[in-house]
mmCIF file of the N, C-alpha and C atoms, coordinates in Angstrom:
data_MODEL
# 
_entry.id   MODEL 
# 
loop_
_atom_site.group_PDB 
_atom_site.id 
_atom_site.type_symbol 
_atom_site.label_atom_id 
_atom_site.label_alt_id 
_atom_site.label_comp_id 
_atom_site.label_asym_id 
_atom_site.label_entity_id 
_atom_site.label_seq_id 
_atom_site.pdbx_PDB_ins_code 
_atom_site.Cartn_x 
_atom_site.Cartn_y 
_atom_site.Cartn_z 
_atom_site.occupancy 
_atom_site.B_iso_or_equiv 
_atom_site.pdbx_formal_charge 
_atom_site.auth_seq_id 
_atom_site.auth_comp_id 
_atom_site.auth_asym_id 
_atom_site.auth_atom_id 
_atom_site.pdbx_PDB_model_num 
ATOM 1   N N  . MET A 1 1  ? -10.882 8.795   -17.193 1.00 0.00 ? 1  MET A N  1 
ATOM 2   C CA . MET A 1 1  ? -9.724  8.595   -17.145 1.00 0.00 ? 1  MET A CA 1 
ATOM 3   C C  . MET A 1 1  ? -9.348  7.682   -15.913 1.00 0.00 ? 1  MET A C  1 
ATOM 4   N N  . GLN A 1 2  ? -7.946  6.993   -16.301 1.00 0.00 ? 2  GLN A N  1 
ATOM 5   C CA . GLN A 1 2  ? -7.471  5.991   -14.999 1.00 0.00 ? 2  GLN A CA 1 
ATOM 6   C C  . GLN A 1 2  ? -6.697  6.849   -14.106 1.00 0.00 ? 2  GLN A C  1 
ATOM 7   N N  . LEU A 1 3  ? -6.815  6.541   -13.161 1.00 0.00 ? 3  LEU A N  1 
ATOM 8   C CA . LEU A 1 3  ? -5.790  7.473   -11.764 1.00 0.00 ? 3  LEU A CA 1 
ATOM 9   C C  . LEU A 1 3  ? -5.255  6.146   -11.286 1.00 0.00 ? 3  LEU A C  1 
ATOM 10  N N  . THR A 1 4  ? -3.802  6.075   -10.589 1.00 0.00 ? 4  THR A N  1 
ATOM 11  C CA . THR A 1 4  ? -3.198  5.048   -9.794  1.00 0.00 ? 4  THR A CA 1 
ATOM 12  C C  . THR A 1 4  ? -3.248  5.782   -8.513  1.00 0.00 ? 4  THR A C  1 
ATOM 13  N N  . GLU A 1 5  ? -4.092  4.830   -7.538  1.00 0.00 ? 5  GLU A N  1 
ATOM 14  C CA . GLU A 1 5  ? -3.877  5.208   -6.285  1.00 0.00 ? 5  GLU A CA 1 
ATOM 15  C C  . GLU A 1 5  ? -3.040  4.033   -5.550  1.00 0.00 ? 5  GLU A C  1 
ATOM 16  N N  . TYR A 1 6  ? -2.260  4.608   -4.462  1.00 0.00 ? 6  TYR A N  1 
ATOM 17  C CA . TYR A 1 6  ? -1.437  3.948   -3.421  1.00 0.00 ? 6  TYR A CA 1 
ATOM 18  C C  . TYR A 1 6  ? -1.728  3.657   -2.246  1.00 0.00 ? 6  TYR A C  1 
ATOM 19  N N  . ARG A 1 7  ? -1.403  2.576   -1.574  1.00 0.00 ? 7  ARG A N  1 
ATOM 20  C CA . ARG A 1 7  ? -1.641  2.509   -0.164  1.00 0.00 ? 7  ARG A CA 1 
ATOM 21  C C  . ARG A 1 7  ? -0.373  2.071   0.432   1.00 0.00 ? 7  ARG A C  1 
ATOM 22  N N  . VAL A 1 8  ? -0.159  2.670   1.583   1.00 0.00 ? 8  VAL A N  1 
ATOM 23  C CA . VAL A 1 8  ? 0.959   2.065   2.679   1.00 0.00 ? 8  VAL A CA 1 
ATOM 24  C C  . VAL A 1 8  ? 0.411   1.405   3.733   1.00 0.00 ? 8  VAL A C  1 
ATOM 25  N N  . VAL A 1 9  ? 0.981   0.321   3.826   1.00 0.00 ? 9  VAL A N  1 
ATOM 26  C CA . VAL A 1 9  ? 0.443   -0.276  5.135   1.00 0.00 ? 9  VAL A CA 1 
ATOM 27  C C  . VAL A 1 9  ? 1.633   -0.478  6.034   1.00 0.00 ? 9  VAL A C  1 
ATOM 28  N N  . GLU A 1 10 ? 1.654   0.135   7.586   1.00 0.00 ? 10 GLU A N  1 
ATOM 29  C CA . GLU A 1 10 ? 3.034   0.203   8.292   1.00 0.00 ? 10 GLU A CA 1 
ATOM 30  C C  . GLU A 1 10 ? 2.603   -1.145  9.478   1.00 0.00 ? 10 GLU A C  1 
ATOM 31  N N  . THR A 1 11 ? 3.777   -1.644  9.711   1.00 0.00 ? 11 THR A N  1 
ATOM 32  C CA . THR A 1 11 ? 3.735   -2.671  10.722  1.00 0.00 ? 11 THR A CA 1 
ATOM 33  C C  . THR A 1 11 ? 5.002   -2.747  11.463  1.00 0.00 ? 11 THR A C  1 
ATOM 34  N N  . SER A 1 12 ? 4.872   -2.821  13.124  1.00 0.00 ? 12 SER A N  1 
ATOM 35  C CA . SER A 1 12 ? 6.012   -3.062  13.509  1.00 0.00 ? 12 SER A CA 1 
ATOM 36  C C  . SER A 1 12 ? 6.265   -4.423  14.231  1.00 0.00 ? 12 SER A C  1 
ATOM 37  N N  . THR A 1 13 ? 5.097   -5.060  13.496  1.00 0.00 ? 13 THR A N  1 
ATOM 38  C CA . THR A 1 13 ? 5.199   -6.765  13.995  1.00 0.00 ? 13 THR A CA 1 
ATOM 39  C C  . THR A 1 13 ? 5.978   -7.227  12.724  1.00 0.00 ? 13 THR A C  1 
ATOM 40  N N  . VAL A 1 14 ? 7.314   -7.622  12.565  1.00 0.00 ? 14 VAL A N  1 
ATOM 41  C CA . VAL A 1 14 ? 7.902   -8.076  11.032  1.00 0.00 ? 14 VAL A CA 1 
ATOM 42  C C  . VAL A 1 14 ? 7.925   -9.563  11.552  1.00 0.00 ? 14 VAL A C  1 
ATOM 43  N N  . THR A 1 15 ? 6.865   -10.317 11.212  1.00 0.00 ? 15 THR A N  1 
ATOM 44  C CA . THR A 1 15 ? 7.348   -11.913 11.158  1.00 0.00 ? 15 THR A CA 1 
ATOM 45  C C  . THR A 1 15 ? 6.758   -12.425 9.696   1.00 0.00 ? 15 THR A C  1 
ATOM 46  N N  . ASP A 1 16 ? 6.907   -13.417 9.556   1.00 0.00 ? 16 ASP A N  1 
ATOM 47  C CA . ASP A 1 16 ? 5.997   -13.966 8.269   1.00 0.00 ? 16 ASP A CA 1 
ATOM 48  C C  . ASP A 1 16 ? 4.744   -14.244 8.432   1.00 0.00 ? 16 ASP A C  1 
ATOM 49  N N  . GLU A 1 17 ? 4.561   -14.531 9.510   1.00 0.00 ? 17 GLU A N  1 
ATOM 50  C CA . GLU A 1 17 ? 2.450   -14.533 9.529   1.00 0.00 ? 17 GLU A CA 1 
ATOM 51  C C  . GLU A 1 17 ? 2.001   -13.216 9.686   1.00 0.00 ? 17 GLU A C  1 
ATOM 52  N N  . SER A 1 18 ? 2.728   -12.094 10.067  1.00 0.00 ? 18 SER A N  1 
ATOM 53  C CA . SER A 1 18 ? 2.170   -10.776 10.167  1.00 0.00 ? 18 SER A CA 1 
ATOM 54  C C  . SER A 1 18 ? 2.063   -10.219 8.513   1.00 0.00 ? 18 SER A C  1 
ATOM 55  N N  . LEU A 1 19 ? 3.113   -10.485 7.938   1.00 0.00 ? 19 LEU A N  1 
ATOM 56  C CA . LEU A 1 19 ? 3.234   -10.040 6.599   1.00 0.00 ? 19 LEU A CA 1 
ATOM 57  C C  . LEU A 1 19 ? 2.295   -10.290 5.855   1.00 0.00 ? 19 LEU A C  1 
ATOM 58  N N  . THR A 1 20 ? 2.350   -11.911 5.840   1.00 0.00 ? 20 THR A N  1 
ATOM 59  C CA . THR A 1 20 ? 1.516   -12.858 5.311   1.00 0.00 ? 20 THR A CA 1 
ATOM 60  C C  . THR A 1 20 ? -0.002  -12.340 5.329   1.00 0.00 ? 20 THR A C  1 
ATOM 61  N N  . ARG A 1 21 ? -0.414  -12.152 6.431   1.00 0.00 ? 21 ARG A N  1 
ATOM 62  C CA . ARG A 1 21 ? -1.805  -11.371 6.659   1.00 0.00 ? 21 ARG A CA 1 
ATOM 63  C C  . ARG A 1 21 ? -2.014  -10.248 6.294   1.00 0.00 ? 21 ARG A C  1 
ATOM 64  N N  . ILE A 1 22 ? -1.107  -9.239  6.206   1.00 0.00 ? 22 ILE A N  1 
ATOM 65  C CA . ILE A 1 22 ? -1.308  -8.082  5.610   1.00 0.00 ? 22 ILE A CA 1 
ATOM 66  C C  . ILE A 1 22 ? -1.577  -8.031  3.942   1.00 0.00 ? 22 ILE A C  1 
ATOM 67  N N  . LEU A 1 23 ? -0.711  -9.083  3.532   1.00 0.00 ? 23 LEU A N  1 
ATOM 68  C CA . LEU A 1 23 ? -0.422  -9.238  1.833   1.00 0.00 ? 23 LEU A CA 1 
ATOM 69  C C  . LEU A 1 23 ? -1.841  -9.924  1.507   1.00 0.00 ? 23 LEU A C  1 
ATOM 70  N N  . ASN A 1 24 ? -2.371  -11.041 2.249   1.00 0.00 ? 24 ASN A N  1 
ATOM 71  C CA . ASN A 1 24 ? -3.443  -11.616 2.225   1.00 0.00 ? 24 ASN A CA 1 
ATOM 72  C C  . ASN A 1 24 ? -4.960  -10.620 1.999   1.00 0.00 ? 24 ASN A C  1 
ATOM 73  N N  . HIS A 1 25 ? -4.849  -9.661  3.082   1.00 0.00 ? 25 HIS A N  1 
ATOM 74  C CA . HIS A 1 25 ? -5.939  -9.047  3.347   1.00 0.00 ? 25 HIS A CA 1 
ATOM 75  C C  . HIS A 1 25 ? -6.091  -7.940  2.650   1.00 0.00 ? 25 HIS A C  1 
ATOM 76  N N  . GLU A 1 26 ? -4.829  -6.961  2.062   1.00 0.00 ? 26 GLU A N  1 
ATOM 77  C CA . GLU A 1 26 ? -4.849  -6.117  1.333   1.00 0.00 ? 26 GLU A CA 1 
ATOM 78  C C  . GLU A 1 26 ? -5.477  -6.765  -0.441  1.00 0.00 ? 26 GLU A C  1 
ATOM 79  N N  . THR A 1 27 ? -4.793  -7.961  -0.656  1.00 0.00 ? 27 THR A N  1 
ATOM 80  C CA . THR A 1 27 ? -5.019  -8.246  -1.914  1.00 0.00 ? 27 THR A CA 1 
ATOM 81  C C  . THR A 1 27 ? -6.510  -8.758  -2.089  1.00 0.00 ? 27 THR A C  1 
ATOM 82  N N  . LYS A 1 28 ? -7.177  -8.950  -1.163  1.00 0.00 ? 28 LYS A N  1 
ATOM 83  C CA . LYS A 1 28 ? -8.337  -9.389  -1.571  1.00 0.00 ? 28 LYS A CA 1 
ATOM 84  C C  . LYS A 1 28 ? -9.354  -8.636  -1.346  1.00 0.00 ? 28 LYS A C  1 
ATOM 85  N N  . GLN A 1 29 ? -9.231  -7.387  -1.126  1.00 0.00 ? 29 GLN A N  1 
ATOM 86  C CA . GLN A 1 29 ? -9.601  -5.720  -0.990  1.00 0.00 ? 29 GLN A CA 1 
ATOM 87  C C  . GLN A 1 29 ? -9.420  -4.986  -2.556  1.00 0.00 ? 29 GLN A C  1 
ATOM 88  N N  . GLY A 1 30 ? -8.724  -5.978  -3.134  1.00 0.00 ? 30 GLY A N  1 
ATOM 89  C CA . GLY A 1 30 ? -8.242  -5.126  -4.701  1.00 0.00 ? 30 GLY A CA 1 
ATOM 90  C C  . GLY A 1 30 ? -7.255  -4.795  -4.986  1.00 0.00 ? 30 GLY A C  1 
ATOM 91  N N  . TRP A 1 31 ? -6.245  -4.633  -3.711  1.00 0.00 ? 31 TRP A N  1 
ATOM 92  C CA . TRP A 1 31 ? -5.107  -3.847  -4.020  1.00 0.00 ? 31 TRP A CA 1 
ATOM 93  C C  . TRP A 1 31 ? -3.962  -4.797  -4.600  1.00 0.00 ? 31 TRP A C  1 
ATOM 94  N N  . VAL A 1 32 ? -3.128  -4.231  -5.339  1.00 0.00 ? 32 VAL A N  1 
ATOM 95  C CA . VAL A 1 32 ? -1.881  -4.935  -5.941  1.00 0.00 ? 32 VAL A CA 1 
ATOM 96  C C  . VAL A 1 32 ? -0.473  -4.841  -5.251  1.00 0.00 ? 32 VAL A C  1 
ATOM 97  N N  . TYR A 1 33 ? 0.043   -5.869  -4.909  1.00 0.00 ? 33 TYR A N  1 
ATOM 98  C CA . TYR A 1 33 ? 1.126   -5.530  -3.990  1.00 0.00 ? 33 TYR A CA 1 
ATOM 99  C C  . TYR A 1 33 ? 2.136   -5.146  -5.246  1.00 0.00 ? 33 TYR A C  1 
ATOM 100 N N  . ASP A 1 34 ? 2.978   -4.152  -4.227  1.00 0.00 ? 34 ASP A N  1 
ATOM 101 C CA . ASP A 1 34 ? 3.897   -3.145  -5.370  1.00 0.00 ? 34 ASP A CA 1 
ATOM 102 C C  . ASP A 1 34 ? 5.475   -3.304  -4.647  1.00 0.00 ? 34 ASP A C  1 
ATOM 103 N N  . GLY A 1 35 ? 5.630   -3.188  -3.071  1.00 0.00 ? 35 GLY A N  1 
ATOM 104 C CA . GLY A 1 35 ? 6.774   -3.340  -2.867  1.00 0.00 ? 35 GLY A CA 1 
ATOM 105 C C  . GLY A 1 35 ? 6.761   -3.746  -1.360  1.00 0.00 ? 35 GLY A C  1 
ATOM 106 N N  . MET A 1 36 ? 7.957   -3.447  -0.844  1.00 0.00 ? 36 MET A N  1 
ATOM 107 C CA . MET A 1 36 ? 8.121   -3.568  0.606   1.00 0.00 ? 36 MET A CA 1 
ATOM 108 C C  . MET A 1 36 ? 9.538   -2.903  1.059   1.00 0.00 ? 36 MET A C  1 
ATOM 109 N N  . THR A 1 37 ? 9.341   -2.077  2.252   1.00 0.00 ? 37 THR A N  1 
ATOM 110 C CA . THR A 1 37 ? 10.714  -1.311  2.329   1.00 0.00 ? 37 THR A CA 1 
ATOM 111 C C  . THR A 1 37 ? 10.732  -1.646  3.962   1.00 0.00 ? 37 THR A C  1 
ATOM 112 N N  . PHE A 1 38 ? 12.067  -2.065  4.379   1.00 0.00 ? 38 PHE A N  1 
ATOM 113 C CA . PHE A 1 38 ? 12.313  -2.537  6.073   1.00 0.00 ? 38 PHE A CA 1 
ATOM 114 C C  . PHE A 1 38 ? 13.257  -1.340  6.494   1.00 0.00 ? 38 PHE A C  1 
ATOM 115 N N  . VAL A 1 39 ? 12.486  -1.211  7.861   1.00 0.00 ? 39 VAL A N  1 
ATOM 116 C CA . VAL A 1 39 ? 13.644  -0.109  8.579   1.00 0.00 ? 39 VAL A CA 1 
ATOM 117 C C  . VAL A 1 39 ? 14.327  -1.143  9.769   1.00 0.00 ? 39 VAL A C  1 
ATOM 118 N N  . PRO A 1 40 ? 15.766  -0.943  9.315   1.00 0.00 ? 40 PRO A N  1 
ATOM 119 C CA . PRO A 1 40 ? 16.621  -1.834  10.474  1.00 0.00 ? 40 PRO A CA 1 
ATOM 120 C C  . PRO A 1 40 ? 16.505  -1.527  11.666  1.00 0.00 ? 40 PRO A C  1 
ATOM 121 N N  . ASN A 1 41 ? 16.719  -2.918  12.504  1.00 0.00 ? 41 ASN A N  1 
ATOM 122 C CA . ASN A 1 41 ? 16.827  -2.536  13.832  1.00 0.00 ? 41 ASN A CA 1 
ATOM 123 C C  . ASN A 1 41 ? 18.406  -2.834  14.092  1.00 0.00 ? 41 ASN A C  1 
ATOM 124 N N  . GLU A 1 42 ? 19.210  -1.859  14.614  1.00 0.00 ? 42 GLU A N  1 
ATOM 125 C CA . GLU A 1 42 ? 20.457  -2.084  15.079  1.00 0.00 ? 42 GLU A CA 1 
ATOM 126 C C  . GLU A 1 42 ? 20.842  -3.548  16.440  1.00 0.00 ? 42 GLU A C  1 
ATOM 127 N N  . ALA A 1 43 ? 19.734  -3.301  17.350  1.00 0.00 ? 43 ALA A N  1 
ATOM 128 C CA . ALA A 1 43 ? 19.857  -3.983  18.027  1.00 0.00 ? 43 ALA A CA 1 
ATOM 129 C C  . ALA A 1 43 ? 19.805  -6.012  17.839  1.00 0.00 ? 43 ALA A C  1 
ATOM 130 N N  . SER A 1 44 ? 19.318  -6.057  16.741  1.00 0.00 ? 44 SER A N  1 
ATOM 131 C CA . SER A 1 44 ? 18.753  -7.374  16.254  1.00 0.00 ? 44 SER A CA 1 
ATOM 132 C C  . SER A 1 44 ? 18.572  -7.582  14.623  1.00 0.00 ? 44 SER A C  1 
ATOM 133 N N  . LYS A 1 45 ? 19.126  -8.663  14.102  1.00 0.00 ? 45 LYS A N  1 
ATOM 134 C CA . LYS A 1 45 ? 19.023  -8.594  12.766  1.00 0.00 ? 45 LYS A CA 1 
ATOM 135 C C  . LYS A 1 45 ? 17.383  -8.662  12.172  1.00 0.00 ? 45 LYS A C  1 
ATOM 136 N N  . ARG A 1 46 ? 16.182  -8.945  12.948  1.00 0.00 ? 46 ARG A N  1 
ATOM 137 C CA . ARG A 1 46 ? 15.135  -8.782  12.540  1.00 0.00 ? 46 ARG A CA 1 
ATOM 138 C C  . ARG A 1 46 ? 15.030  -7.022  12.390  1.00 0.00 ? 46 ARG A C  1 
ATOM 139 N N  . PRO A 1 47 ? 14.071  -6.969  11.047  1.00 0.00 ? 47 PRO A N  1 
ATOM 140 C CA . PRO A 1 47 ? 13.933  -5.247  10.985  1.00 0.00 ? 47 PRO A CA 1 
ATOM 141 C C  . PRO A 1 47 ? 12.977  -4.918  12.269  1.00 0.00 ? 47 PRO A C  1 
ATOM 142 N N  . ARG A 1 48 ? 13.042  -3.524  12.397  1.00 0.00 ? 48 ARG A N  1 
ATOM 143 C CA . ARG A 1 48 ? 12.484  -2.796  13.661  1.00 0.00 ? 48 ARG A CA 1 
ATOM 144 C C  . ARG A 1 48 ? 10.618  -2.776  13.028  1.00 0.00 ? 48 ARG A C  1 
ATOM 145 N N  . MET A 1 49 ? 10.675  -2.152  11.707  1.00 0.00 ? 49 MET A N  1 
ATOM 146 C CA . MET A 1 49 ? 9.216   -1.986  11.300  1.00 0.00 ? 49 MET A CA 1 
ATOM 147 C C  . MET A 1 49 ? 9.385   -2.660  9.715   1.00 0.00 ? 49 MET A C  1 
ATOM 148 N N  . ALA A 1 50 ? 8.254   -2.522  8.665   1.00 0.00 ? 50 ALA A N  1 
ATOM 149 C CA . ALA A 1 50 ? 8.097   -2.697  7.571   1.00 0.00 ? 50 ALA A CA 1 
ATOM 150 C C  . ALA A 1 50 ? 6.893   -1.976  6.896   1.00 0.00 ? 50 ALA A C  1 
ATOM 151 N N  . PHE A 1 51 ? 6.876   -1.140  5.864   1.00 0.00 ? 51 PHE A N  1 
ATOM 152 C CA . PHE A 1 51 ? 6.157   -0.891  5.083   1.00 0.00 ? 51 PHE A CA 1 
ATOM 153 C C  . PHE A 1 51 ? 5.544   -1.236  3.788   1.00 0.00 ? 51 PHE A C  1 
ATOM 154 N N  . VAL A 1 52 ? 4.445   -1.733  3.810   1.00 0.00 ? 52 VAL A N  1 
ATOM 155 C CA . VAL A 1 52 ? 4.181   -2.646  2.872   1.00 0.00 ? 52 VAL A CA 1 
ATOM 156 C C  . VAL A 1 52 ? 3.069   -1.854  1.147   1.00 0.00 ? 52 VAL A C  1 
ATOM 157 N N  . ILE A 1 53 ? 3.491   -1.423  0.371   1.00 0.00 ? 53 ILE A N  1 
ATOM 158 C CA . ILE A 1 53 ? 3.155   -0.975  -0.419  1.00 0.00 ? 53 ILE A CA 1 
ATOM 159 C C  . ILE A 1 53 ? 2.186   -1.630  -1.529  1.00 0.00 ? 53 ILE A C  1 
ATOM 160 N N  . PHE A 1 54 ? 1.022   -1.110  -1.674  1.00 0.00 ? 54 PHE A N  1 
ATOM 161 C CA . PHE A 1 54 ? 0.111   -1.640  -2.516  1.00 0.00 ? 54 PHE A CA 1 
ATOM 162 C C  . PHE A 1 54 ? -0.309  -0.184  -3.813  1.00 0.00 ? 54 PHE A C  1 
ATOM 163 N N  . THR A 1 55 ? -0.975  -0.432  -4.678  1.00 0.00 ? 55 THR A N  1 
ATOM 164 C CA . THR A 1 55 ? -1.422  0.252   -5.978  1.00 0.00 ? 55 THR A CA 1 
ATOM 165 C C  . THR A 1 55 ? -2.624  -0.602  -6.365  1.00 0.00 ? 55 THR A C  1 
ATOM 166 N N  . ARG A 1 56 ? -3.614  0.340   -7.056  1.00 0.00 ? 56 ARG A N  1 
ATOM 167 C CA . ARG A 1 56 ? -4.745  -0.090  -7.712  1.00 0.00 ? 56 ARG A CA 1 
ATOM 168 C C  . ARG A 1 56 ? -5.043  0.926   -8.804  1.00 0.00 ? 56 ARG A C  1 
ATOM 169 N N  . VAL A 1 57 ? -5.683  0.626   -9.893  1.00 0.00 ? 57 VAL A N  1 
ATOM 170 C CA . VAL A 1 57 ? -6.201  1.580   -10.662 1.00 0.00 ? 57 VAL A CA 1 
ATOM 171 C C  . VAL A 1 57 ? -7.523  1.517   -10.681 1.00 0.00 ? 57 VAL A C  1 
ATOM 172 N N  . VAL A 1 58 ? -7.905  3.267   -10.588 1.00 0.00 ? 58 VAL A N  1 
ATOM 173 C CA . VAL A 1 58 ? -9.666  3.306   -10.486 1.00 0.00 ? 58 VAL A CA 1 
ATOM 174 C C  . VAL A 1 58 ? -9.595  4.284   -11.757 1.00 0.00 ? 58 VAL A C  1 
ATOM 175 N N  . GLU A 1 59 ? -11.088 4.493   -11.773 1.00 0.00 ? 59 GLU A N  1 
ATOM 176 C CA . GLU A 1 59 ? -11.786 5.326   -12.881 1.00 0.00 ? 59 GLU A CA 1 
ATOM 177 C C  . GLU A 1 59 ? -12.269 6.635   -12.151 1.00 0.00 ? 59 GLU A C  1 
ATOM 178 N N  . VAL A 1 60 ? -11.820 7.431   -12.728 1.00 0.00 ? 60 VAL A N  1 
ATOM 179 C CA . VAL A 1 60 ? -12.186 9.219   -12.418 1.00 0.00 ? 60 VAL A CA 1 
ATOM 180 C C  . VAL A 1 60 ? -12.744 9.939   -13.439 1.00 0.00 ? 60 VAL A C  1 
ATOM 181 N N  . ALA A 1 61 ? -13.477 10.611  -13.232 1.00 0.00 ? 61 ALA A N  1 
ATOM 182 C CA . ALA A 1 61 ? -14.218 11.633  -14.458 1.00 0.00 ? 61 ALA A CA 1 
ATOM 183 C C  . ALA A 1 61 ? -12.635 12.418  -14.813 1.00 0.00 ? 61 ALA A C  1 
ATOM 184 N N  . ASP A 1 62 ? -13.041 12.865  -16.111 1.00 0.00 ? 62 ASP A N  1 
ATOM 185 C CA . ASP A 1 62 ? -12.238 13.403  -16.915 1.00 0.00 ? 62 ASP A CA 1 
ATOM 186 C C  . ASP A 1 62 ? -12.573 15.212  -16.340 1.00 0.00 ? 62 ASP A C  1 
ATOM 187 N N  . ASP A 1 63 ? -11.483 15.844  -16.100 1.00 0.00 ? 63 ASP A N  1 
ATOM 188 C CA . ASP A 1 63 ? -11.916 17.377  -15.777 1.00 0.00 ? 63 ASP A CA 1 
ATOM 189 C C  . ASP A 1 63 ? -12.936 18.147  -16.651 1.00 0.00 ? 63 ASP A C  1 
ATOM 190 N N  . ALA A 1 64 ? -12.738 17.668  -17.873 1.00 0.00 ? 64 ALA A N  1 
ATOM 191 C CA . ALA A 1 64 ? -13.870 18.216  -18.986 1.00 0.00 ? 64 ALA A CA 1 
ATOM 192 C C  . ALA A 1 64 ? -15.209 17.887  -18.437 1.00 0.00 ? 64 ALA A C  1 
ATOM 193 N N  . ASP A 1 65 ? -15.544 16.842  -17.793 1.00 0.00 ? 65 ASP A N  1 
ATOM 194 C CA . ASP A 1 65 ? -17.155 16.754  -17.380 1.00 0.00 ? 65 ASP A CA 1 
ATOM 195 C C  . ASP A 1 65 ? -17.157 17.207  -16.156 1.00 0.00 ? 65 ASP A C  1 
ATOM 196 N N  . ARG A 1 66 ? -16.725 17.557  -15.174 1.00 0.00 ? 66 ARG A N  1 
ATOM 197 C CA . ARG A 1 66 ? -16.420 18.700  -14.250 1.00 0.00 ? 66 ARG A CA 1 
ATOM 198 C C  . ARG A 1 66 ? -16.976 19.911  -14.161 1.00 0.00 ? 66 ARG A C  1 
ATOM 199 N N  . PRO A 1 67 ? -18.089 20.121  -13.743 1.00 0.00 ? 67 PRO A N  1 
ATOM 200 C CA . PRO A 1 67 ? -18.614 21.549  -13.567 1.00 0.00 ? 67 PRO A CA 1 
ATOM 201 C C  . PRO A 1 67 ? -17.483 22.540  -13.330 1.00 0.00 ? 67 PRO A C  1 
ATOM 202 N N  . THR A 1 68 ? -17.259 24.136  -13.859 1.00 0.00 ? 68 THR A N  1 
ATOM 203 C CA . THR A 1 68 ? -16.510 24.737  -13.590 1.00 0.00 ? 68 THR A CA 1 
ATOM 204 C C  . THR A 1 68 ? -16.926 25.445  -12.301 1.00 0.00 ? 68 THR A C  1 
ATOM 205 N N  . SER A 1 69 ? -16.337 26.667  -11.581 1.00 0.00 ? 69 SER A N  1 
ATOM 206 C CA . SER A 1 69 ? -16.656 27.277  -10.453 1.00 0.00 ? 69 SER A CA 1 
ATOM 207 C C  . SER A 1 69 ? -16.869 28.688  -11.122 1.00 0.00 ? 69 SER A C  1 
ATOM 208 N N  . PRO A 1 70 ? -17.925 29.242  -11.022 1.00 0.00 ? 70 PRO A N  1 
ATOM 209 C CA . PRO A 1 70 ? -17.901 30.998  -12.050 1.00 0.00 ? 70 PRO A CA 1 
ATOM 210 C C  . PRO A 1 70 ? -17.015 31.796  -11.041 1.00 0.00 ? 70 PRO A C  1 
# 
C-alpha cells in the first residue's frame, strides 16, 4: 500500500538564497515540492518566516500483513 508523507521546513530567513537552499536540499533527499506559505511582517515587505511543504510517496505494509495483538 502507498502512503503520502508530508514534510514542513520552517525558516525565519526568507531570502531567495535560503529558500533555494531548502528546495535543493529536500528534493535531493527525494521529497517533492508541494507549496510554500509566508507569514507576513507588518514592519517590512519581506515576510517574517516561510513554511516550505514537501511530499513523498512511500510503500507501507498492508494491515492484513501485520500480526494482530491477542
